[in-house]
C-alpha positions in Angstrom: -54.9 3.9 -113.1 -57.4 3.9 -110.0 -56.5 0.1 -109.3 -53.0 1.0 -109.4 -53.2 3.9 -107.1 -55.1 2.0 -104.7 -52.5 -0.8 -104.5 -49.7 1.8 -104.0 -51.5 3.6 -101.5 -52.4 0.1 -99.5 -48.6 -0.8 -100.1 -47.4 2.3 -98.6 -49.9 2.3 -95.8 -49.0 -1.6 -94.9 -45.1 -0.4 -94.8 -46.2 2.4 -92.4 -48.1 0.2 -90.1 -45.6 -2.4 -89.8 -43.0 0.3 -88.9 -45.1 1.7 -86.3 -45.8 -1.9 -84.9 -42.4 -2.3 -84.8 -41.8 0.7 -83.1 -44.7 -0.2 -80.4 -43.3 -3.7 -79.8 -39.7 -2.4 -79.6 -41.3 0.4 -76.9 -43.2 -2.2 -75.2 -40.1 -4.4 -74.7 -38.1 -1.8 -73.6 -40.4 -0.6 -71.0 -41.2 -3.8 -69.5 -37.2 -4.3 -69.3 -37.1 -1.0 -67.3 -39.9 -1.9 -65.3 -38.5 -5.1 -64.1 -35.4 -3.7 -63.3 -36.9 -1.0 -61.3 -38.8 -3.5 -59.4 -35.8 -5.7 -59.0 -34.0 -2.8 -57.4 -36.8 -2.0 -55.1 -36.9 -5.9 -53.9 -32.9 -5.6 -53.3 -33.3 -2.5 -51.5 -35.5 -3.8 -49.2 -33.9 -7.0 -48.5 -30.6 -5.4 -48.0 -32.3 -3.3 -45.2 -33.6 -6.3 -43.9 -30.5 -8.3 -44.2 -28.6 -5.6 -42.3 -31.4 -5.3 -39.5 -30.8 -9.0 -39.2 -26.9 -8.4 -39.2 -27.1 -6.0 -36.1 -29.6 -8.3 -34.1 -27.5 -11.5 -34.4 -23.7 -10.1 -35.3 -21.9 -13.4 -35.0 -24.6 -15.5 -37.0 -24.4 -13.3 -39.9 -20.9 -11.4 -39.8 -19.2 -13.3 -42.3 -22.4 -13.6 -44.4 -22.4 -9.6 -44.4 -19.3 -9.4 -45.8 -19.9 -11.5 -48.5 -23.3 -9.6 -49.5 -21.5 -6.3 -49.2 -19.0 -7.4 -51.7 -21.9 -8.9 -53.9 -23.7 -5.6 -54.0 -20.7 -3.6 -54.6 -19.4 -5.6 -57.8 -23.1 -5.6 -58.8 -23.8 -2.1 -58.5 -20.1 -1.5 -59.9 -21.3 -3.2 -63.2 -25.0 -2.2 -63.3 -23.7 1.8 -62.9 -21.6 0.8 -65.9 -24.3 -0.4 -67.9 -26.4 2.5 -67.0 -23.7 4.8 -67.7 -23.1 3.2 -71.4 -26.8 3.6 -72.0 -27.3 7.2 -71.2 -24.0 8.2 -73.2 -25.8 6.4 -76.4 -28.9 7.9 -75.5 -31.7 5.4 -75.4 -34.3 7.6 -77.3 -31.9 8.2 -80.0 -31.6 4.2 -80.5 -35.6 3.8 -80.0 -35.9 6.5 -82.8 -33.3 5.0 -85.1 -31.2 8.1 -84.9 -27.9 6.7 -84.8 -25.8 5.4 -87.5 -25.6 1.9 -88.1 -22.8 0.1 -86.0 -22.9 3.2 -83.5 -23.0 0.8 -80.5 -20.8 -2.0 -81.8 -18.1 0.7 -82.0 -18.2 1.4 -78.2 -17.5 -2.7 -77.4 -15.8 -4.0 -80.7 -12.7 -2.9 -82.6 -13.2 -3.1 -86.4 -10.0 -5.6 -86.3 -12.0 -7.8 -83.5 -11.6 -8.0 -80.0 -12.8 -5.7 -77.8 -12.1 -2.1 -77.3 -11.1 -0.2 -74.0 -14.9 -0.2 -72.6 -15.4 -3.6 -74.0 -12.5 -4.7 -71.5 -14.0 -2.8 -68.7 -17.2 -4.6 -69.2 -15.3 -8.0 -69.3 -13.2 -7.0 -66.0 -16.6 -6.3 -64.4 -18.6 -9.3 -65.4 -15.3 -11.6 -64.5 -15.3 -9.8 -61.0 -18.8 -10.4 -60.2 -18.1 -14.4 -61.7 -15.2 -15.1 -59.4 -17.0 -13.7 -56.2 -20.4 -15.7 -57.2 -18.1 -18.5 -57.3 -16.8 -17.7 -53.8 -19.9 -16.8 -51.9 -21.7 -20.2 -52.9 -20.4 -21.7 -49.9 -23.2 -24.3 -49.5 -22.7 -25.2 -53.1 -26.4 -24.5 -53.7 -27.2 -25.7 -57.8 -29.5 -22.8 -58.9 -27.1 -20.0 -57.9 -24.2 -22.1 -59.4 -26.1 -22.6 -62.7 -27.0 -18.8 -62.7 -23.6 -17.4 -62.3 -22.2 -20.2 -64.9 -24.8 -19.5 -67.6 -24.8 -15.6 -67.5 -21.0 -14.3 -66.2 -18.6 -16.9 -67.3 -16.9 -15.1 -69.9 -14.0 -17.9 -70.7 -16.3 -20.6 -72.2 -16.6 -21.4 -76.0 -19.6 -20.6 -77.9 -20.7 -21.6 -81.4 -22.6 -19.7 -84.0 -25.4 -21.3 -86.3 -22.5 -22.7 -88.7 -21.1 -24.2 -85.7 -17.8 -21.5 -85.5 -16.0 -20.9 -82.4 -17.0 -17.6 -80.7 -16.3 -15.9 -77.7 -18.9 -14.9 -74.9 -19.3 -11.3 -76.0 -19.7 -12.4 -79.8 -22.6 -14.8 -78.3 -23.8 -12.0 -75.9 -24.3 -9.2 -78.5 -25.3 -11.9 -81.5 -27.7 -9.1 -82.6 -25.1 -6.0 -83.1 -27.7 -3.5 -84.3 -28.1 -0.3 -82.1 -31.3 -1.7 -80.7 -30.1 -5.3 -80.4 -27.1 -4.1 -78.1 -29.0 -1.9 -76.3 -31.5 -4.4 -75.1 -28.8 -7.2 -74.9 -27.2 -4.5 -72.2 -30.6 -4.3 -70.5 -31.1 -7.7 -70.3 -27.7 -8.2 -68.8 -28.3 -5.5 -66.0 -31.4 -7.3 -65.4 -29.3 -10.8 -65.0 -27.2 -9.0 -62.5 -30.4 -7.7 -60.4 -31.7 -11.2 -60.6 -28.6 -12.9 -59.1 -28.6 -10.3 -56.4 -32.3 -11.5 -55.3 -31.5 -15.2 -56.0 -28.6 -15.0 -53.8 -30.8 -12.7 -51.0 -33.4 -15.4 -51.2 -31.3 -18.5 -50.6 -29.3 -16.8 -47.8 -32.3 -15.9 -46.0 -34.0 -19.4 -46.5 -30.8 -21.2 -44.7 
């Protein structure tokens, strides 16, 4: 009887420990992403200010590039704000504490019959706009810029699941459709946008 009781207590403790570790790792991953996003914002802000100063000092040299970067920042910020707004409406704390019904996040972007909802369509338009502009601003045909926007922002490519069935960009992007999985995917997408801005600033300033 005592042995059974001990085994039961150990089993319960193990389950609680695993849950605690999962929550801890979830918090760490989420906090690390948010920290990377904040740091990226600081870098972008600093590089934007520096580039604007360069434009004022040498307007003829940087006039065209200034227009391209201005549009890049506008489209990137537009997509970033959409992601942040969606995250706030879902409420990050509710996702991390598992207080949302299953599939709550998925319903924001996917119809039950398949395809994208109105919000999902808005997300696609914003990603497509950034992708199309990214193609235009790569005037020097730099492979690192091309590879990045082709890998992260091109929504018309075909993807395949583990069973080699053709899936869409968004089905591939949100392969984990749990509330936590979709929230983290949105965070990674936000970080991708910031990374692309920094990448472009870095290449332009080094030319």
